[in-house]
C-alpha positions in Angstrom: 4.2 12.4 23.2 6.7 12.4 20.7 6.4 11.8 17.0 7.3 8.0 17.4 4.7 7.6 19.9 1.8 9.1 17.8 2.9 6.9 14.8 2.7 4.0 16.9 -1.1 5.2 17.9 -2.0 5.6 14.0 -0.4 2.3 13.1 -2.5 0.9 16.0 -5.8 2.6 15.1 -5.4 1.6 11.2 -4.5 -2.0 12.2 -7.6 -2.1 14.1 -10.2 -0.5 11.8 -8.5 -2.8 8.9 -9.5 -6.0 10.9 -12.9 -4.9 11.3 -13.1 -3.7 7.4 -11.8 -7.1 6.5 -14.2 -9.0 8.5 -17.1 -7.1 7.0 -15.7 -7.7 3.5 -15.4 -11.1 3.7 -19.0 -11.3 4.6 -19.9 -10.3 0.8 -17.2 -11.8 -1.1 -14.9 -14.8 -1.5 -11.6 -14.9 -0.2 -9.6 -14.7 -3.5 -11.9 -11.6 -4.9 -11.2 -9.9 -1.4 -7.5 -10.5 -1.6 -7.3 -9.1 -5.0 -9.2 -6.2 -4.4 -7.1 -5.6 -1.2 -3.7 -5.9 -3.1 -4.8 -3.7 -6.3 -5.9 -1.2 -3.7 -2.7 -1.3 -1.7 -0.6 -0.9 -5.1 -2.8 1.8 -5.9 -2.3 3.6 -2.8 1.3 3.4 -2.8 1.7 5.5 -6.2 1.6 9.0 -4.6 4.1 7.7 -1.8 6.4 6.4 -4.7 6.1 9.4 -6.8 7.0 12.0 -3.9 9.9 10.0 -3.0 11.2 9.6 -6.5 10.6 13.3 -6.7 12.8 14.2 -3.6 15.6 11.6 -4.7 15.9 13.3 -8.2 15.3 17.1 -7.5 17.8 17.8 -10.4 15.6 16.0 -12.9 12.0 17.1 -13.7 10.8 14.0 -15.8 8.9 11.5 -13.7 9.6 7.8 -14.7 6.5 6.3 -14.5 8.1 2.7 -16.2 10.3 2.3 -13.4 7.5 3.4 -10.8 4.9 0.5 -12.0 7.8 -1.9 -12.4 8.2 -1.3 -8.4 4.7 -1.4 -7.9 4.1 -4.9 -9.5 7.3 -6.2 -8.0 5.6 -5.1 -4.3 2.2 -6.5 -5.8 3.9 -9.9 -6.8 5.8 -10.2 -3.8 2.7 -9.6 -1.5 0.9 -12.2 -3.5 3.3 -14.7 -2.7 3.3 -14.2 1.0 -0.5 -14.4 1.0 -0.8 -17.7 -0.7 
């Protein structure tokens, strides 16, 4: 199997496991709380990825622009919230 097939398999496994986790989570809290926690965790999980991509993009600069990164993540969170409602 090539790299693309492995990535598709990984995506399918994550998708399947997330549905089970969502059903279990919805038994213990309301839909708004669950969505807020899910969006927060999704945004927090993006911080290392954005930091890594920014470092690769700006190899000449050693300073990391946290304001720009947080602005990108907040935009992502707002767009995600608009799609969820």
